[in-house]
C-alpha positions in Angstrom: 168.8 40.0 40.3 171.2 38.5 37.5 172.6 40.9 34.9 169.9 40.2 32.3 167.2 41.5 34.7 169.2 44.4 35.9 169.5 45.4 32.0 166.1 44.8 31.2 164.9 47.1 34.3 167.5 49.7 32.8 165.9 49.1 29.6 162.3 49.8 30.6 163.4 52.8 32.5 165.1 54.6 30.1 162.1 53.8 27.3 159.7 55.3 29.9 161.8 58.1 30.6 162.2 58.8 27.1 158.7 58.7 26.1 157.7 61.2 29.1 160.3 63.9 27.6 158.3 66.1 25.3 160.4 67.5 22.3 159.9 71.7 23.3 161.2 70.8 26.7 164.7 70.2 25.4 164.8 72.7 22.4 163.4 70.3 19.5 160.4 71.0 17.5 157.2 69.1 18.3 156.6 68.1 14.3 153.6 66.6 13.3 154.4 63.1 12.4 155.4 61.5 15.4 153.6 58.2 15.9 154.9 57.5 19.5 155.0 60.1 22.4 158.3 61.9 23.8 161.7 61.8 22.1 162.9 59.4 19.6 165.6 57.3 19.8 167.8 58.9 17.7 167.1 62.6 19.3 168.4 61.1 22.4 171.5 59.9 20.9 171.8 63.6 19.7 171.6 65.3 22.9 173.9 62.7 24.6 176.5 62.8 21.9 176.6 59.2 21.3 175.5 57.1 18.1 172.0 56.3 17.6 173.1 52.4 17.0 174.6 52.4 20.8 171.6 54.3 22.4 169.4 52.0 20.9 171.1 49.1 21.9 171.6 50.7 25.6 167.6 51.0 25.6 167.3 47.3 24.1 168.8 46.0 27.1 172.1 44.7 25.0 175.1 43.6 27.0 177.5 46.5 25.8 180.5 48.5 27.1 179.1 51.5 29.1 181.1 54.3 30.8 180.5 56.3 33.7 181.1 59.6 31.3 178.6 58.3 28.5 176.0 57.3 30.9 176.1 60.5 32.8 175.8 62.3 29.0 172.7 60.0 28.6 171.2 61.0 31.9 171.7 64.7 31.2 170.0 64.3 27.6 166.8 62.6 29.5 166.9 65.5 32.4 167.2 62.6 35.2 167.2 63.8 38.8 170.1 62.9 41.2 168.1 60.1 42.5 167.2 59.1 38.7 171.0 59.2 37.9 171.9 56.7 40.9 169.3 54.5 39.7 170.6 53.9 36.3 174.1 54.0 36.8 173.2 51.1 39.6 171.6 49.0 36.8 173.8 49.9 34.2 177.5 49.5 35.9 179.1 46.6 37.7 180.0 48.2 41.0 176.7 47.4 42.7 175.6 46.9 46.5 175.6 43.1 47.2 172.8 41.6 49.1 172.7 42.0 52.8 173.7 38.8 54.6 170.9 37.4 57.0 168.3 40.0 55.9 165.7 37.0 56.0 165.9 37.0 59.7 163.3 39.1 61.8 164.8 42.8 62.3 164.8 44.2 65.6 165.2 48.0 65.9 167.8 49.3 68.8 166.8 50.3 72.1 167.7 53.9 71.2 165.7 54.2 67.9 163.2 52.5 69.8 163.0 55.6 72.3 162.9 58.0 69.5 159.7 56.5 68.6 158.0 56.6 72.0 159.3 60.2 72.3 157.5 61.1 68.9 154.3 60.5 70.5 152.1 62.8 68.3 154.3 62.2 65.4 153.2 58.9 63.6 156.2 57.1 62.7 157.2 54.4 61.0 160.3 52.3 60.6 161.2 50.4 57.2 163.8 48.3 55.8 165.1 48.2 52.3 162.4 45.8 51.3 159.7 48.1 53.1 159.3 45.6 55.7 157.6 47.5 58.8 160.1 46.8 61.3 159.1 49.6 64.0 156.4 51.9 64.6 155.0 54.0 67.5 151.4 54.2 69.0 150.3 57.5 66.9 151.2 55.3 63.7 148.8 52.5 65.2 146.3 54.9 65.7 146.3 56.8 62.3 147.0 53.6 60.2 146.4 50.4 61.9 147.3 48.3 64.5 150.5 46.6 63.2 150.6 44.3 66.2 147.8 42.6 64.8 149.7 41.6 61.9 152.0 38.8 61.2 155.6 40.0 60.9 155.6 38.7 57.1 152.5 40.6 56.3 153.8 44.3 57.4 155.3 45.1 54.4 154.4 48.6 53.5 154.1 48.4 50.0 151.9 45.1 50.2 149.7 46.9 52.6 149.2 49.8 50.3 147.7 47.8 47.8 146.1 45.1 49.5 144.6 46.6 52.8 141.2 48.6 52.6 142.2 50.6 55.7 145.4 52.9 53.7 143.3 53.0 50.4 140.5 54.8 52.4 142.8 56.5 54.4 144.7 58.7 51.9 142.2 61.2 50.1 144.8 60.8 46.8 145.8 57.4 47.0 147.4 57.1 43.7 149.6 60.0 44.8 150.6 58.2 48.3 151.1 54.7 46.5 153.3 56.8 43.7 155.6 58.4 46.2 156.4 55.2 48.3 156.9 53.3 44.9 159.5 56.1 43.7 161.4 55.3 47.3 161.3 51.2 46.5 162.4 51.7 42.9 165.5 53.4 44.7 166.4 50.5 46.6 165.3 48.2 43.7 168.2 50.0 41.5 170.7 50.2 44.3 170.3 46.5 45.4 170.3 45.1 42.1 171.7 41.8 43.4 169.0 40.6 45.6 166.8 38.4 43.7 163.7 39.2 46.2 162.9 42.1 44.3 162.2 40.3 41.3 160.0 37.8 43.2 158.1 40.7 45.0 157.5 42.4 41.8 155.9 39.4 40.2 153.8 38.6 43.3 152.9 42.5 43.2 151.8 42.4 39.6 149.4 38.9 39.8 147.9 39.9 43.0 147.2 43.5 42.4 145.6 44.7 38.3 146.6 48.2 39.3 150.1 47.9 40.3 152.0 47.5 37.2 150.3 50.6 35.8 151.5 52.6 38.6 155.1 50.8 38.9 155.5 51.7 35.2 155.5 55.0 35.4 159.0 54.8 36.8 159.4 57.7 39.2 162.6 57.7 41.4 163.1 59.6 44.7 165.1 58.6 48.0 163.1 61.4 49.6 159.7 62.6 48.2 158.6 65.9 49.5 155.1 64.8 50.6 152.0 66.6 52.1 149.4 63.9 52.8 145.8 64.4 53.2 143.8 61.6 55.4 140.4 61.0 56.2 140.5 59.3 59.3 137.3 57.1 60.3 137.3 58.6 63.8 139.4 62.1 63.5 138.4 63.2 60.2 140.1 65.5 57.9 144.1 65.4 58.8 147.2 66.9 57.0 150.6 65.4 57.5 154.2 66.7 56.1 156.1 63.5 55.8 159.6 63.5 56.5 162.2 60.5 55.7 165.2 59.9 57.4 167.9 57.3 56.4 169.3 55.4 59.5 172.7 54.5 59.3 173.7 50.8 59.8 173.9 47.3 57.5 170.2 47.1 57.3 169.1 50.3 55.8 166.7 51.4 57.8 164.2 54.3 56.8 162.5 56.6 59.1 159.4 57.9 58.0 157.9 60.8 60.2 154.3 62.2 59.8 154.7 65.6 61.0 150.9 67.3 61.7 150.7 70.0 59.0 151.3 73.7 60.6 148.0 75.8 60.9 145.6 72.9 60.8 143.7 71.0 63.4 145.6 67.9 62.8 147.9 67.9 65.9 145.0 68.8 68.6 142.9 65.6 66.5 145.9 63.4 67.0 146.3 64.4 70.8 142.8 63.3 71.4 143.3 60.0 69.1 146.6 58.9 70.8 145.3 59.8 74.5 142.0 58.1 74.0 142.6 54.8 76.1 142.4 51.7 73.4 139.5 49.6 73.4 142.2 46.4 73.0 
C-alpha cells in the first residue's frame, strides 16, 4: 500500500468511527439539528484539543504532519480501543512494518506446531498467516468446517472461504457476527502491513466478488483477538458451541493459531468426539 492508499484507509476509518460515536457518550448534548449520525468534525477536534482545520485535513486523508502525541489525543477523543489505536498509528506514521520477503511461497508449519495440532484432537484448530491463508489444521477442523485437503493451496484463504463457501455460511448460526470478528482481525493486519500491496488487491477482489463484503468491511472493527462464543449448526452433529481462543505464533511469518474449545456445560465435546472418532468415508 503506498502512502496515498494508507491515508485513504485512515480517512475512511476516522470518518466511520466519528459517525459511530454518539454525542451523549462523550458528554455533549445530542441536539436536534444533526443532519448526520455521530459527532461533528469540530466536536472531535474540540475533544482532541486540535484545530478543526487540522482534524478535517486528517480525516480527509491529506498528507499533513502528524505527531504521536496529537494522534493519541485523537484516539482518546474517538474512544478507540488499544487495537484501534495501533491501527491508526500504523496508517498515519511512517514507522510501519515492511512486507515479509518470500511470503508468496507456500508456507509449511514446523513439526512442533504440527504436533500441537495433532494433540488438540478434540479442539478444531486452524493456523493462518497474516494474509489469512490457512497453512495448518487438524482432523477436528476438517470434520467441523470442511476438508481443507480437498482445496488447492491458493483457495485456502479463510476470508475468501467465509464469503464464498456455502459450507461456512450454513455452519455459523450468526454468520454475520462470525464474519465481522474475523474481518476485525484482518483489518488489524491490514493496518500493520500497510506497505503490502496484496491487501489492496485482495480487498478489491472481495468487493467485486461478494456484494455483502463491503458493508461488513466498512463497519471498521479492529481487534487482534476478539472474544468469540460461536454457535454452529453442524449437518451431522447438530448444535455445537465453541469458545475461540486466538494465539499468536512468534516468527517472521506472523502465524495465528485459532483454537475452538468446546463450551463448558454443553454436549459439544461429546458430539465432537463422536464426529472425530468416526472413520472418514474418504
